[in-house]
GUVEX-190686 format. One record per residue (C-alpha): residue in one letter; x, y, z; residue number from 1. Coordinates in steps of 0.001 Angstrom, whole numbers, plus 524288, in hexadecimal, padded with zeros to 5 digits. Layout:
BEGIN
+----+-------+-------+-------+-----+
| aa |    xx |    yy |    zz |   i |
+----+-------+-------+-------+-----+
|  A |     X |     Y |     Z | NUM |
...
+----+-------+-------+-------+-----+
***
This chain:
BEGIN
+----+-------+-------+-------+-----+
| aa |    xx |    yy |    zz |   i |
+----+-------+-------+-------+-----+
|  M | E092A | 2E1A7 | 63586 |   1 |
|  S | E0928 | 2D311 | 637F3 |   2 |
|  S | E1589 | 2CC2A | 633CA |   3 |
|  Q | E0DDF | 2C194 | 62CA1 |   4 |
|  I | E0D53 | 2C234 | 61DC6 |   5 |
|  L | E0386 | 2BA24 | 61613 |   6 |
|  V | E0753 | 2B571 | 60884 |   7 |
|  I | DFB33 | 2B171 | 600EA |   8 |
|  G | DFE0B | 2A7D9 | 5F601 |   9 |
|  A | E0A31 | 2A2E9 | 5FCF7 |  10 |
|  G | E0A76 | 2966E | 5F4F2 |  11 |
|  G | E0BA9 | 29D33 | 5E7BE |  12 |
|  F | E1793 | 2A06A | 5DF8A |  13 |
|  I | E18D3 | 2AE4D | 5E4DC |  14 |
|  G | E12CE | 2AB95 | 5F227 |  15 |
|  R | E1D25 | 2A172 | 5F5A5 |  16 |
|  R | E27EC | 2AB3D | 5F2A3 |  17 |
|  V | E2142 | 2B5F6 | 5FA89 |  18 |
|  V | E204B | 2ACE7 | 6064A |  19 |
|  A | E2EC3 | 2A9AF | 60515 |  20 |
|  A | E3281 | 2B812 | 603B6 |  21 |
|  L | E2AA5 | 2BBC8 | 60FB7 |  22 |
|  Q | E305C | 2B0A6 | 617A5 |  23 |
|  R | E3DF8 | 2B59A | 61469 |  24 |
|  R | E3A99 | 2C3BC | 6177D |  25 |
|  L | E3164 | 2C1C6 | 62304 |  26 |
|  P | E3357 | 2B429 | 628C0 |  27 |
|  G | E276E | 2AEA8 | 62F88 |  28 |
|  S | E1E38 | 2B8EC | 62A1A |  29 |
|  V | E17F0 | 2B190 | 61ECF |  30 |
|  R | E0A62 | 2ABA3 | 61ECA |  31 |
|  A | E08CC | 2A3FA | 61228 |  32 |
|  G | DFB07 | 2A374 | 60C82 |  33 |
|  Y | DF624 | 298D0 | 6034F |  34 |
|  R | DE92B | 296D7 | 5FC6E |  35 |
|  R | DEA73 | 2880D | 5FC92 |  36 |
|  G | DF413 | 27DB4 | 600FE |  37 |
|  V | DF820 | 28565 | 60D00 |  38 |
|  P | E052B | 28011 | 611FB |  39 |
|  E | E0923 | 27F56 | 62027 |  40 |
|  G | E0B61 | 28D0C | 62557 |  41 |
|  G | E0311 | 2936B | 61ABA |  42 |
|  V | DF561 | 2990B | 61B84 |  43 |
|  H | DE965 | 2979E | 612FD |  44 |
|  C | DE75F | 2A417 | 60B52 |  45 |
|  D | DDDB3 | 2A4FE | 5FFFC |  46 |
|  L | DDAC3 | 2B20D | 5F96D |  47 |
|  M | DCCE2 | 2AD7C | 5F6E2 |  48 |
|  D | DCAB9 | 2A9D7 | 60527 |  49 |
|  P | DCA1A | 2B5F7 | 60DF1 |  50 |
|  D | DC9D6 | 2ADB5 | 61A52 |  51 |
|  S | DD6A0 | 2A70D | 616C3 |  52 |
|  L | DDCC1 | 2B441 | 613C7 |  53 |
|  R | DD8DE | 2BA22 | 620C6 |  54 |
|  A | DDDA7 | 2AE22 | 62814 |  55 |
|  A | DEAB8 | 2AE94 | 620FE |  56 |
|  M | DEC36 | 2BD33 | 62373 |  57 |
|  R | DEA7D | 2BD1A | 63229 |  58 |
|  G | DF656 | 2C39E | 6381F |  59 |
|  V | DFC10 | 2C6F0 | 62AD1 |  60 |
|  G | E01F4 | 2D441 | 6282B |  61 |
|  A | E04F1 | 2D2DF | 619B5 |  62 |
|  I | E00A0 | 2CA9C | 60E21 |  63 |
|  V | E06EB | 2C702 | 6013E |  64 |
|  N | DFCC8 | 2C1AE | 5F7CC |  65 |
|  C | E02FB | 2B8E2 | 5ED85 |  66 |
|  A | DF6CB | 2B0C9 | 5EAD9 |  67 |
|  H | DEF61 | 2B0DD | 5DE17 |  68 |
|  S | DE0FF | 2B422 | 5DF5D |  69 |
|  P | DD7C0 | 2AA1F | 5D96E |  70 |
|  S | DD544 | 2ADA6 | 5CB39 |  71 |
|  G | DC99F | 2B5ED | 5C790 |  72 |
|  M | DC6D6 | 2C432 | 5CA1C |  73 |
|  D | DBD04 | 2C1B0 | 5D4F7 |  74 |
|  N | DC68C | 2B8BE | 5DBF2 |  75 |
|  A | DD1C6 | 2C25C | 5DA60 |  76 |
|  R | DC9CF | 2CD4F | 5E04E |  77 |
|  A | DC4C3 | 2C4C3 | 5EB4B |  78 |
|  A | DD28A | 2C029 | 5EE96 |  79 |
|  A | DD797 | 2CE26 | 5EF35 |  80 |
|  R | DCC3C | 2D275 | 5F7C6 |  81 |
|  N | DCE29 | 2C6CA | 600BA |  82 |
|  L | DDCAA | 2C9A3 | 601DD |  83 |
|  A | DDAD2 | 2D819 | 604B3 |  84 |
|  G | DCF7A | 2D5EA | 60DFF |  85 |
|  A | DD658 | 2CB83 | 615FD |  86 |
|  A | DE2C5 | 2D3A1 | 616CB |  87 |
|  A | DDB60 | 2DF8D | 61B8F |  88 |
|  S | DD361 | 2D7F0 | 62583 |  89 |
|  C | DDF8E | 2D140 | 62AFB |  90 |
|  G | DE75B | 2DDC4 | 62C6B |  91 |
|  V | DF19E | 2DA56 | 62234 |  92 |
|  G | DFA5B | 2E606 | 61F8E |  93 |
|  K | E00A5 | 2E281 | 6127C |  94 |
|  L | DFC5B | 2DB2B | 60668 |  95 |
|  V | E056C | 2D81B | 5FB0E |  96 |
|  Y | DFD93 | 2D31B | 5EF81 |  97 |
|  L | E037E | 2CCD7 | 5E370 |  98 |
|  S | DFC89 | 2D19E | 5D754 |  99 |
|  S | E02A1 | 2D136 | 5C9B7 | 100 |
|  A | E07DB | 2D9FF | 5BF00 | 101 |
|  A | DFDA2 | 2D32F | 5B692 | 102 |
|  V | DF44B | 2DDE2 | 5BB21 | 103 |
|  Y | DF9FB | 2E6BA | 5B07B | 104 |
|  G | DF509 | 2DDA9 | 5A5E8 | 105 |
|  P | DFBBD | 2DA5C | 598F9 | 106 |
|  V | E02C7 | 2E74A | 59713 | 107 |
|  S | E1041 | 2EBC7 | 592BF | 108 |
|  G | E18A8 | 2F726 | 59707 | 109 |
|  L | E1AFD | 2FBBF | 5A4EA | 110 |
|  V | E1109 | 2F8E6 | 5AF8C | 111 |
|  R | E10E4 | 2FF25 | 5BCF6 | 112 |
|  E | E081F | 2FCE8 | 5C894 | 113 |
|  D | DFF04 | 307B7 | 5C3EC | 114 |
|  S | DFE12 | 30281 | 5B5FA | 115 |
|  P | DF07C | 2FE7D | 5B137 | 116 |
|  L | DEC79 | 2F0DD | 5B559 | 117 |
|  T | DE688 | 2E68E | 5ACA1 | 118 |
|  S | DD87D | 2E8C6 | 5A848 | 119 |
|  E | DD60D | 2DA33 | 5A65E | 120 |
|  S | DC8E9 | 2D63D | 5ABEF | 121 |
|  S | DCD94 | 2C902 | 5B0D2 | 122 |
|  G | DD9A8 | 2C0EF | 5B2E9 | 123 |
|  Y | DE52D | 2C0B9 | 5BC1D | 124 |
|  A | DE969 | 2CED1 | 5B9E5 | 125 |
|  A | DDBE4 | 2D47C | 5BC01 | 126 |
|  E | DDA4F | 2CC61 | 5C85B | 127 |
|  K | DE700 | 2D1EB | 5CDA2 | 128 |
|  V | DE286 | 2DFB5 | 5CA7E | 129 |
|  A | DD5C9 | 2DD7F | 5D1E0 | 130 |
|  A | DDD07 | 2D7F9 | 5DDB3 | 131 |
|  E | DE66F | 2E36D | 5DDC7 | 132 |
|  Q | DDB39 | 2ED20 | 5DDE7 | 133 |
|  I | DD4D3 | 2E678 | 5E983 | 134 |
|  L | DE17B | 2E616 | 5F13A | 135 |
|  Q | DE46D | 2F445 | 5EE51 | 136 |
|  Q | DD730 | 2F806 | 5F3C2 | 137 |
|  A | DDA08 | 2EFB9 | 5FFD0 | 138 |
|  S | DE6F3 | 2F671 | 602E0 | 139 |
|  S | DE6A1 | 2FF70 | 60EA5 | 140 |
|  P | DEF4C | 30505 | 61950 | 141 |
|  E | DED09 | 2F825 | 6206A | 142 |
|  L | DEF36 | 2EF2B | 614B2 | 143 |
|  H | DFA64 | 2F2D9 | 60BAB | 144 |
|  V | DF9B7 | 2EC0A | 5FE76 | 145 |
|  A | E04B9 | 2E9CB | 5F4B8 | 146 |
|  I | E010D | 2E40F | 5E78B | 147 |
|  L | E0C33 | 2DE23 | 5DFC4 | 148 |
|  R | E0B87 | 2DC38 | 5D115 | 149 |
|  P | E1678 | 2D2CE | 5CD6E | 150 |
|  A | E1821 | 2D02E | 5BEF9 | 151 |
|  L | E1E19 | 2C2FC | 5BB2E | 152 |
|  V | E2214 | 2BBDA | 5C78A | 153 |
|  Y | E2BEA | 2B11A | 5C492 | 154 |
|  G | E33B8 | 2A6E2 | 5CBEA | 155 |
|  G | E3424 | 29848 | 5CE12 | 156 |
|  G | E265C | 29346 | 5D009 | 157 |
|  E | E1F96 | 29DEE | 5C819 | 158 |
|  P | E17B3 | 29732 | 5BD62 | 159 |
|  Q | E14AC | 2A202 | 5B3AC | 160 |
|  F | E213D | 2A9BC | 5B1BF | 161 |
|  F | E2BA5 | 29FE3 | 5B585 | 162 |
|  D | E288D | 2918F | 5B7F6 | 163 |
|  C | E211D | 28FF5 | 5AB3E | 164 |
|  F | E2DAF | 292D8 | 5A3E4 | 165 |
|  V | E36BF | 289AD | 5AB3D | 166 |
|  T | E2FA9 | 27DD6 | 5B0DA | 167 |
|  Q | E2CCB | 2712C | 5A990 | 168 |
|  G | E3732 | 27420 | 59F77 | 169 |
|  R | E3036 | 28040 | 59A7F | 170 |
|  V | E3C51 | 288D7 | 59AF8 | 171 |
|  R | E3FB7 | 282C6 | 58DD9 | 172 |
|  Q | E33E0 | 289A8 | 58800 | 173 |
|  L | E3952 | 29715 | 58ADE | 174 |
|  C | E3E42 | 29F0B | 57F7D | 175 |
|  D | E4280 | 2ACB8 | 57C0D | 176 |
|  L | E365B | 2B34D | 576B1 | 177 |
|  G | E3DAE | 2BDBA | 56F4B | 178 |
|  E | E3600 | 2CA61 | 56E49 | 179 |
|  F | E2A3A | 2C3C6 | 57482 | 180 |
|  G | E31DB | 2C17A | 58120 | 181 |
|  M | E36D4 | 2CF54 | 58306 | 182 |
|  G | E2BCF | 2D385 | 58C23 | 183 |
|  N | E2E57 | 2D668 | 59A71 | 184 |
|  A | E2DE1 | 2CB5F | 5A45E | 185 |
|  N | E2A27 | 2D317 | 5B08E | 186 |
|  L | E2F3A | 2C917 | 5BA2D | 187 |
|  V | E3044 | 2C912 | 5C8EC | 188 |
|  H | E369A | 2BDF2 | 5D043 | 189 |
|  V | E2D7D | 2B7AD | 5DA1D | 190 |
|  D | E3744 | 2B93D | 5E537 | 191 |
|  D | E389A | 2C7CE | 5E29F | 192 |
|  L | E29D2 | 2C92A | 5E304 | 193 |
|  A | E2906 | 2C124 | 5EF7E | 194 |
|  E | E336B | 2C957 | 5F647 | 195 |
|  F | E2C09 | 2D599 | 5F25A | 196 |
|  C | E1F81 | 2D06F | 5F862 | 197 |
|  A | E26D0 | 2CD15 | 604D8 | 198 |
|  S | E2D00 | 2DA8E | 6057C | 199 |
|  L | E1FE6 | 2E167 | 603DC | 200 |
|  V | E199E | 2DAF8 | 60FA6 | 201 |
|  D | E25DB | 2DE3F | 61775 | 202 |
|  S | E25E4 | 2ECB9 | 6140A | 203 |
|  K | E1D48 | 2F8AD | 61497 | 204 |
|  L | E1334 | 2F8D4 | 609B0 | 205 |
|  P | E0B1A | 3040C | 60461 | 206 |
|  E | DFC84 | 302AA | 60624 | 207 |
|  F | DFB53 | 2FE13 | 5F81C | 208 |
|  A | E0587 | 2FAF4 | 5EDD7 | 209 |
|  I | E064C | 2F43F | 5E0A6 | 210 |
|  A | E1349 | 2EFD5 | 5DB10 | 211 |
|  N | E1772 | 2E8D8 | 5CEA9 | 212 |
|  V | E2202 | 2DEAE | 5D110 | 213 |
|  V | E2C0F | 2DB0D | 5C6A3 | 214 |
|  G | E3A83 | 2D7E2 | 5C7EE | 215 |
|  D | E457E | 2E0EB | 5C3C0 | 216 |
|  E | E4891 | 2D8EF | 5B7A1 | 217 |
|  V | E3E35 | 2D8A2 | 5AD06 | 218 |
|  P | E4375 | 2CFF4 | 5A228 | 219 |
|  C | E3CE5 | 2CD08 | 59564 | 220 |
|  W | E364F | 2BFC3 | 59494 | 221 |
|  N | E4122 | 2BA93 | 58BD1 | 222 |
|  A | E4B2E | 2BDE2 | 5965D | 223 |
|  Y | E42BD | 2B79A | 5A0F3 | 224 |
|  F | E4155 | 2AB12 | 5990B | 225 |
|  A | E4FFC | 2AB22 | 5965F | 226 |
|  A | E52CB | 2AC42 | 5A4FF | 227 |
|  I | E49EB | 2A0A2 | 5A7C5 | 228 |
|  A | E5019 | 2986E | 59D0D | 229 |
|  S | E5DD2 | 29BDD | 5A192 | 230 |
|  A | E5B08 | 29883 | 5AFD0 | 231 |
|  A | E54CA | 28BAE | 5ABA5 | 232 |
|  G | E6043 | 2882C | 5A2E5 | 233 |
|  H | E5955 | 289BA | 595E2 | 234 |
|  A | E5FA7 | 295E0 | 5901F | 235 |
|  P | E600A | 29B96 | 5862E | 236 |
|  L | E51DE | 29D36 | 58270 | 237 |
|  P | E4DA3 | 29951 | 574C2 | 238 |
|  R | E47AE | 2A41C | 56CB1 | 239 |
|  R | E3932 | 2A350 | 56981 | 240 |
|  T | E37BD | 2A2E7 | 55ACF | 241 |
|  M | E291C | 2A1D2 | 558A3 | 242 |
|  G | E20CB | 2ADE0 | 55615 | 243 |
|  R | E1561 | 2B2E0 | 55DE7 | 244 |
|  A | E0AEF | 2AB6C | 55656 | 245 |
|  A | E1215 | 29E67 | 55798 | 246 |
|  W | E14B3 | 2A0EE | 565F3 | 247 |
|  E | E0664 | 2A38F | 56892 | 248 |
|  R | E0247 | 29755 | 5611C | 249 |
|  R | E0B90 | 28F1D | 56935 | 250 |
|  R | E0645 | 294F1 | 575CF | 251 |
|  F | DF85C | 291FA | 57191 | 252 |
|  V | DFB83 | 283D3 | 56E2F | 253 |
|  R | E029F | 281CE | 57B13 | 254 |
|  R | DF718 | 2874E | 582C8 | 255 |
|  V | DEDE2 | 27DF3 | 57BDE | 256 |
|  V | DF6E8 | 27251 | 57E32 | 257 |
|  R | DF863 | 27582 | 58CA1 | 258 |
|  K | DE9C3 | 27731 | 58E23 | 259 |
|  L | DE750 | 269ED | 5880E | 260 |
|  A | DF23D | 263C4 | 59011 | 261 |
|  G | DEBFA | 2690A | 59C5D | 262 |
|  K | DE073 | 26018 | 599C4 | 263 |
|  I | DE91B | 2540D | 5996D | 264 |
|  P | DE8AF | 24D4B | 5A6B1 | 265 |
|  I | DF730 | 24A15 | 5A677 | 266 |
|  G | DFFB1 | 25388 | 5ADF9 | 267 |
|  A | E0C3E | 24FE4 | 5A6EE | 268 |
|  V | E062C | 252F1 | 599B4 | 269 |
|  R | E00F1 | 26015 | 59E41 | 270 |
|  A | E0E11 | 26395 | 5A45B | 271 |
|  S | E1509 | 260CE | 5978E | 272 |
|  I | E0E11 | 26C21 | 590E2 | 273 |
|  P | E17C2 | 2773F | 5935D | 274 |
|  A | E14AA | 2850C | 5977E | 275 |
|  G | E1DE1 | 29088 | 597B2 | 276 |
|  L | E20EF | 29C0D | 58F13 | 277 |
|  S | E1700 | 298FB | 58486 | 278 |
|  D | E0C38 | 29A01 | 58EC3 | 279 |
|  S | E0F6C | 2A845 | 59131 | 280 |
|  P | E0849 | 2B325 | 58A0E | 281 |
|  F | E106B | 2B5F9 | 57DEC | 282 |
|  D | E0FDC | 2C4B1 | 57F7A | 283 |
|  G | E1340 | 2C41A | 58DE9 | 284 |
|  C | E21AB | 2C269 | 58AF4 | 285 |
|  S | E225E | 2CE62 | 58245 | 286 |
|  T | E1AC9 | 2D81B | 58AB8 | 287 |
|  Q | E22C4 | 2E3FC | 58E96 | 288 |
|  L | E1D22 | 2E5E3 | 59C2B | 289 |
|  R | E24D1 | 2EC81 | 5A712 | 290 |
|  V | E1FCB | 2EC71 | 5B503 | 291 |
|  A | E2412 | 2F7F4 | 5BD62 | 292 |
|  T | E28A8 | 2F3D7 | 5CAED | 293 |
|  D | E2C5B | 300B6 | 5D170 | 294 |
|  R | E21C1 | 2FF35 | 5DBBB | 295 |
|  A | E2646 | 2F19B | 5DFAE | 296 |
|  R | E33FE | 2F68B | 5E1B0 | 297 |
|  E | E2EEA | 301C5 | 5E9E2 | 298 |
|  L | E2869 | 2F780 | 5F271 | 299 |
|  G | E3506 | 2EFC8 | 5F3B6 | 300 |
|  F | E3512 | 2E5F6 | 5E88D | 301 |
|  V | E42A0 | 2E0D8 | 5E532 | 302 |
|  S | E458B | 2D886 | 5D93C | 303 |
|  R | E4FFE | 2CEED | 5DDAE | 304 |
|  F | E4F0C | 2C53A | 5D280 | 305 |
|  G | E539C | 2C822 | 5C4DC | 306 |
|  V | E4D07 | 2BFC0 | 5BAA1 | 307 |
|  E | E5879 | 2B677 | 5B859 | 308 |
|  A | E5A77 | 2B456 | 5C6FD | 309 |
|  G | E4BE2 | 2B293 | 5C92D | 310 |
|  V | E4AD7 | 2A8AE | 5BE38 | 311 |
|  R | E56A7 | 2A10B | 5C315 | 312 |
|  Q | E50D3 | 2A063 | 5D0B6 | 313 |
|  A | E43C5 | 29BB6 | 5CB6F | 314 |
|  I | E4A1F | 29151 | 5C2CF | 315 |
|  S | E5211 | 28CA1 | 5CE74 | 316 |
|  Q | E45D6 | 28B59 | 5D6C4 | 317 |
|  L | E3EC6 | 2837A | 5CC50 | 318 |
|  R | E4A7C | 27A7F | 5CAE2 | 319 |
|  E | E4ABF | 27838 | 5D97D | 320 |
|  R | E3C91 | 273EF | 5D889 | 321 |
|  H | E3FAA | 26BA3 | 5CC79 | 322 |
|  E | E35C2 | 27329 | 5C44D | 323 |
|  I | E3EF3 | 27595 | 5B8CB | 324 |
|  R | E4236 | 26AAA | 5AF99 | 325 |
+----+-------+-------+-------+-----+
***
């Protein structure tokens, strides 16, 4: 197998960490692929452009796909077909594809890789399911495919599960949700996920594998918020006192205000409308979902970051970039 490894989506939150992990493990082996704004040393690589994929894959033995497909079911399927077709035509031996634990849908209880997938007819989860099916069909003795289903990937620079709680002073919005914050936060630190991706392309893979990816520690959301507040110097958390109906009314009003503010052509005014915890689905913090990770560990996944250590690292990185105030 060629020593070259292509990382598609190298400019993204996870892609940047995968590139760094591969450079540490296999110096000089990384070919970084970008859809736009290709930096010096990178290559153009667009999932919707088969020619760019084939050009980027010449001489490549393994691929890690961290790029999001363009939204829409047709686009998701086309991107997966383009990826699989280009890999097969270029003689690529391994493909690691980042999917998502969202494919299980809004469920509770224990989910394993063979659990039923979401029956939604559209949306992000259904698009991931469709892409997975195409890539499974494309796996062969010549092209080994590993599909990873990380749950909540966090770390400095991640907008949905970390940065939204700590940047622009928003950490002060965090609170202990009481019984409504006792659901499982199935977290995986971005560096642990990146190291796993790097280890997979550097090891023997089965012809086809699917693995959920979650860290060893699965705190409740209250504990996760408390760790963020503590690392940011805002502990202890205040206790939320309003009931469900009042909470939902506040969320609705804030959504309306932000929508109206988005129409104001003054960036400073729009930026002053805070996001954060109240933007999250209310029930999401109380859902008792556990994601089984036995298969990932069989494939070599190691959880190096506990939640408190991972949060401290992420806070430190944001402070270095002066993104916390």
